C-alpha positions as CSV (number, residue, x, y, z in Angstrom):
1,M,-106.3,118.3,-85.4
2,Q,-106.4,115.9,-82.9
3,D,-104.9,113.4,-84.0
4,T,-107.2,110.6,-81.8
5,L,-109.3,108.0,-83.2
6,E,-111.8,108.6,-81.9
7,S,-112.1,112.0,-83.5
8,Y,-111.8,111.1,-86.8
9,I,-115.0,108.6,-86.9
10,T,-118.2,109.6,-87.7
11,E,-120.3,107.9,-84.5
12,S,-123.4,107.0,-85.9
13,R,-124.3,103.5,-86.5
14,I,-126.8,102.9,-89.3
15,S,-127.1,99.5,-91.6
16,L,-125.4,98.7,-94.5
17,D,-128.1,100.1,-97.1
18,S,-127.2,98.3,-100.5
19,R,-129.4,96.8,-103.7
20,A,-128.5,94.4,-106.4
21,Y,-127.4,94.6,-109.7
22,K,-128.0,92.9,-112.7
23,T,-128.3,94.1,-115.7
24,K,-128.6,92.4,-119.6
25,S,-126.2,91.1,-121.1
26,L,-124.4,93.3,-123.9
27,D,-121.2,92.2,-125.9
28,K,-117.5,92.9,-124.8
29,K,-116.8,95.1,-127.7
30,A,-120.1,97.7,-126.8
31,T,-119.6,97.8,-122.7
32,L,-115.2,99.3,-124.5
33,K,-116.8,101.5,-126.1
34,Q,-120.2,102.7,-123.6
35,H,-117.1,102.4,-120.9
36,E,-114.4,104.5,-122.2
37,K,-117.5,107.0,-123.3
38,S,-118.9,107.4,-120.1
39,K,-115.2,108.6,-119.1
40,T,-115.3,111.3,-121.3
41,H,-118.0,113.0,-120.4
42,F,-118.3,111.7,-116.9
43,H,-118.8,115.4,-114.8
44,H,-116.7,115.5,-111.1
45,K,-118.7,115.7,-107.7
46,K,-116.2,118.5,-105.8
47,S,-118.6,118.0,-103.1
48,L,-117.2,114.3,-102.9
49,G,-113.9,114.9,-103.2
50,Q,-114.0,113.1,-106.7
51,H,-110.6,113.2,-108.4
52,F,-110.0,110.9,-111.3
53,L,-107.0,108.8,-111.2
54,H,-105.8,108.2,-114.9
55,D,-102.5,107.3,-115.2
56,S,-102.0,103.9,-116.5
57,V,-98.5,103.6,-114.9
58,I,-99.0,104.6,-111.6
59,L,-102.7,102.2,-111.7
60,D,-100.4,99.3,-113.2
61,R,-97.8,100.1,-109.7
62,I,-100.8,100.0,-107.3
63,F,-102.1,97.2,-108.8
64,Q,-99.1,95.3,-108.8
65,S,-98.4,96.5,-105.7
66,I,-100.4,94.3,-103.4
67,P,-98.5,91.7,-101.0
68,H,-97.5,88.5,-102.5
69,D,-98.5,86.8,-99.1
70,I,-101.5,88.7,-99.5
71,A,-102.3,88.3,-103.0
72,A,-102.3,84.2,-102.5
73,E,-104.8,84.7,-100.3
74,I,-107.3,86.4,-102.0
75,D,-110.7,84.8,-103.5
76,K,-109.5,81.5,-100.3
77,S,-108.9,83.0,-97.6
78,V,-109.5,86.8,-97.6
79,R,-112.0,89.1,-100.1
80,L,-110.6,91.4,-101.6
81,I,-112.8,95.8,-101.8
82,E,-112.8,98.3,-103.3
83,V,-113.9,102.1,-101.8
84,G,-115.0,104.4,-104.7
85,I,-114.4,102.5,-107.7
86,G,-114.5,106.8,-109.8
87,L,-114.3,105.5,-113.6
88,G,-113.1,101.7,-113.2
89,D,-109.1,102.4,-114.1
90,L,-108.6,100.8,-111.4
91,T,-111.1,98.4,-110.4
92,K,-110.8,96.5,-113.8
93,R,-107.0,96.1,-112.6
94,L,-109.0,93.7,-110.0
95,L,-111.4,92.2,-111.6
96,S,-108.4,91.3,-114.5
97,K,-107.2,88.7,-111.4
98,Y,-109.1,88.5,-108.8
99,S,-113.4,89.1,-107.8
100,L,-114.1,92.5,-106.0
101,L,-117.0,93.8,-103.3
102,A,-116.8,97.3,-103.6
103,Y,-118.8,100.0,-102.5
104,E,-119.3,103.6,-103.8
105,I,-120.8,106.6,-102.4
106,D,-121.9,107.8,-106.5
107,Y,-125.3,106.6,-108.2
108,D,-124.0,108.0,-111.4
109,L,-120.7,105.8,-111.1
110,I,-122.8,102.8,-110.3
111,T,-124.8,102.8,-112.3
112,Q,-122.2,103.2,-114.9
113,A,-120.2,100.4,-113.4
114,E,-123.4,98.6,-113.9
115,K,-123.3,98.6,-117.1
116,N,-119.0,99.0,-117.6
117,Y,-119.2,95.1,-115.7
118,H,-121.8,93.4,-116.2
119,H,-120.6,90.4,-117.0
120,E,-118.9,90.3,-113.6
121,I,-121.4,91.2,-111.5
122,E,-124.2,88.4,-113.5
123,T,-121.2,85.8,-112.5
124,N,-120.5,86.8,-109.2
125,R,-117.2,88.3,-109.3
126,L,-118.1,92.1,-108.9
127,Q,-120.7,93.2,-106.5
128,L,-121.9,96.7,-106.3
129,V,-122.3,98.1,-102.9
130,Q,-124.2,101.5,-103.0
131,A,-123.2,102.8,-98.9
132,D,-121.8,106.1,-97.3
133,V,-118.6,104.0,-96.1
134,L,-118.2,106.0,-93.1
135,K,-121.1,103.9,-91.7
136,V,-120.7,101.2,-93.0
137,R,-120.9,98.1,-89.3
138,H,-121.3,94.5,-90.4
139,N,-121.9,93.9,-86.9
140,D,-118.6,94.3,-84.4
141,S,-116.4,94.7,-87.9
142,Y,-116.1,97.5,-90.7
143,L,-116.5,96.3,-94.7
144,L,-117.2,93.0,-93.8
145,S,-117.6,90.4,-91.2
146,S,-114.8,88.4,-92.9
147,D,-111.2,88.5,-93.4
148,Y,-110.4,91.9,-96.0
149,F,-107.8,93.0,-97.1
150,L,-108.1,97.3,-99.3
151,V,-107.3,98.9,-101.8
152,S,-108.5,102.2,-103.3
153,N,-107.9,105.7,-104.3
154,L,-109.1,107.5,-100.3
155,P,-111.4,110.9,-101.5
156,Y,-108.7,113.0,-99.3
157,Y,-111.4,114.3,-97.0
158,I,-112.7,111.2,-95.4
159,A,-109.3,108.7,-95.7
160,T,-107.9,109.1,-92.4
161,A,-111.2,108.2,-90.7
162,I,-111.5,105.0,-93.5
163,I,-107.7,103.8,-92.1
164,L,-108.6,104.5,-89.2
165,Q,-111.9,102.3,-88.8
166,A,-109.6,100.0,-91.0
167,L,-106.9,99.7,-88.7
168,K,-109.5,98.9,-85.8
169,D,-110.8,96.4,-87.9
170,T,-109.2,92.6,-86.9
171,H,-110.8,91.7,-89.8
172,C,-109.2,93.6,-91.9
173,K,-105.5,92.3,-92.8
174,G,-103.9,95.0,-94.4
175,F,-104.5,97.6,-97.1
176,L,-103.0,99.3,-100.2
177,V,-104.9,103.4,-99.4
178,M,-103.2,106.5,-102.1
179,T,-104.0,109.6,-100.2
180,Q,-102.7,112.8,-99.8
181,K,-99.5,112.9,-99.6
182,E,-99.0,114.0,-96.6
183,V,-101.1,112.2,-95.4
184,A,-99.7,109.1,-96.4
185,Q,-96.1,110.6,-94.9
186,K,-97.9,111.3,-91.4
187,F,-99.2,107.2,-91.1
188,C,-95.7,105.5,-92.7
189,A,-93.0,108.0,-90.3
190,K,-90.2,106.7,-88.0
191,Q,-89.1,107.8,-84.5
192,K,-87.3,111.4,-85.3
193,D,-89.0,112.4,-88.2
194,S,-91.0,115.9,-88.8
195,T,-94.3,114.3,-88.8
196,Y,-93.8,111.8,-86.9
197,C,-97.3,112.3,-84.8
198,S,-99.8,110.1,-82.5
199,L,-101.3,108.5,-85.7
200,S,-97.9,107.1,-87.0
201,L,-97.8,105.3,-83.6
202,L,-101.1,104.1,-84.2
203,A,-100.5,103.5,-87.1
204,Q,-97.4,100.7,-86.4
205,S,-99.0,99.5,-83.3
206,F,-101.3,97.6,-85.2
207,G,-98.6,96.5,-87.5
208,D,-96.0,97.1,-90.4
209,I,-96.7,100.1,-92.8
210,S,-94.7,101.2,-95.5
211,Y,-94.4,104.4,-97.6
212,L,-93.9,102.7,-101.9
213,F,-93.9,105.8,-103.7
214,S,-95.5,109.2,-105.2
215,V,-97.9,109.9,-107.1
216,P,-98.1,113.9,-109.1
217,K,-100.9,115.9,-109.5
218,E,-101.1,115.2,-113.2
219,A,-101.9,111.7,-113.2
220,F,-105.5,112.6,-111.5
221,N,-108.5,114.4,-113.8
222,P,-109.4,117.1,-112.6
223,P,-105.8,117.0,-110.8
224,P,-106.0,117.9,-107.2
225,K,-103.9,120.6,-105.4
226,V,-101.5,118.8,-103.8
227,E,-99.9,115.5,-104.3
228,S,-101.0,112.0,-103.3
229,A,-98.3,109.2,-102.5
230,V,-99.4,104.8,-102.3
231,F,-98.2,103.2,-98.8
232,C,-99.3,99.9,-98.0
233,F,-100.1,98.1,-94.3
234,K,-100.6,94.3,-92.9
235,R,-101.9,93.3,-90.1
236,G,-99.3,92.2,-87.3
237,K,-97.9,92.0,-84.0
238,C,-100.6,94.1,-81.6
239,H,-100.0,97.1,-79.0
240,Y,-103.1,99.1,-78.9
241,T,-104.9,99.6,-76.2
242,Q,-107.3,101.9,-75.9
243,D,-104.5,103.3,-72.6
244,L,-102.5,103.5,-75.7
245,E,-104.6,105.5,-77.9
246,S,-104.8,107.9,-74.8
247,L,-101.1,108.8,-74.1
248,L,-100.3,109.0,-77.4
249,H,-102.8,112.1,-78.4
250,F,-101.5,113.5,-74.9
251,A,-97.9,113.2,-75.5
252,F,-97.9,115.1,-78.8
253,L,-100.1,117.4,-77.9
254,A,-98.0,119.7,-78.2
255,P,-95.4,118.7,-80.4
256,R,-92.5,121.0,-80.1
257,K,-93.0,121.3,-75.8
258,K,-91.6,118.4,-73.6
259,L,-92.9,115.5,-73.6
260,F,-93.0,115.2,-69.5
261,S,-95.6,118.3,-70.6
262,N,-97.6,117.2,-72.7
263,L,-97.4,114.1,-70.2
264,M,-98.7,116.0,-67.4
265,Q,-102.7,116.7,-69.0
266,Y,-102.5,113.1,-68.9
267,D,-105.5,112.1,-65.9
268,K,-103.3,109.0,-65.3
269,L,-100.4,110.8,-65.1
270,R,-100.7,114.0,-63.8
271,D,-98.7,112.7,-60.5
272,K,-95.8,114.9,-60.5
273,A,-93.9,112.0,-59.2
274,M,-95.4,109.4,-60.6
275,L,-93.8,110.8,-64.3
276,K,-90.7,111.5,-63.0
277,H,-90.8,108.4,-61.4
278,I,-91.5,106.5,-65.3
279,F,-88.6,108.4,-67.0
280,Q,-85.9,107.3,-64.5
281,T,-87.4,103.6,-64.4
282,M,-86.8,103.8,-68.4
283,Q,-83.4,106.1,-68.4
284,L,-85.8,109.2,-70.4
285,D,-84.7,112.7,-69.9
286,E,-87.2,114.7,-68.8
287,N,-85.9,117.0,-72.0
288,V,-86.8,114.4,-75.0
289,R,-90.7,115.4,-76.9
290,A,-92.9,113.1,-78.4
291,H,-91.3,112.2,-81.3
292,E,-88.3,111.2,-80.4
293,V,-89.8,108.3,-78.7
294,G,-90.8,105.0,-80.0
295,L,-93.5,102.8,-80.1
296,Q,-92.4,100.7,-77.5
297,E,-91.3,103.6,-75.4
298,Y,-94.7,104.6,-74.6
299,C,-95.2,100.6,-74.2
300,D,-93.6,100.4,-71.2
301,M,-94.2,104.2,-70.2
302,L,-98.4,101.9,-69.7
303,H,-96.7,98.5,-68.4
304,I,-94.4,100.9,-65.3
305,Y,-97.9,103.1,-64.9
306,N,-100.3,99.8,-64.6
307,A,-97.3,98.3,-62.3
308,M,-96.8,101.4,-60.1
309,K,-101.1,101.4,-59.6
310,K,-101.3,97.8,-59.0
311,D,-98.6,97.8,-56.7
312,K,-100.6,100.8,-55.0
313,Q,-104.0,98.6,-54.6
């Protein structure tokens, strides 16, 4: 699998397709009863990767894991966004404290949410948008043209694409998401970990990322075939450049091979003498492998390369 940013992101860009959602008032008891009934009778759509999280302990833990400094800014300078509302269990917790912008592609779930959260919609505490979140764009931004924080139980089949778009969007101040455990481990891996890869380094190049906890299959209905995990990202000092992304792609092209051999495939570093000079300057062993090298060292490689290129001009 190619771990470059663009390989996971849909090329097409379309305007946000949304509609207003207003419902007549119902009393709270009737709404709650309808909500529980809908959860019982709703049939998941396998084509949309729907696995609904129902474990209240896990749901509470996710809600409580929103970073305190971010939480203090929500509804002030930061907007809270949820992608994929499902049956609304996480939505309910988020709305207990914050206003919310929620994206959902499934018309049936949108319709049900209109009934369950009519009051929140009427009072503008909840804005529902029916859209394919991979195609959402707000000018040069992703989910919103102002600062936001994303909380979501992401569908497995689009999780990596959403995360990579959010990472690259400077308006995204961070995210708290659940994904397939393997994906979470890759994004959160540290230098020399067996799961350390270009995704790990890309995430680190935008800020701080941390693995929080694992989630068993039984916490979902229907249960997925694999375990899940929750992790958190907070935007920090940015080291990302397009050249760094390309460098990382080639560095991990063949993880079992030596880093030096992999980088010889990168058009900017095919000059063996130049690459040797870079390794010697950094005191890097030519037998080192990509997972043994940290973010700062990859950034230093580019810095030395650019300096050498400038000297030749």
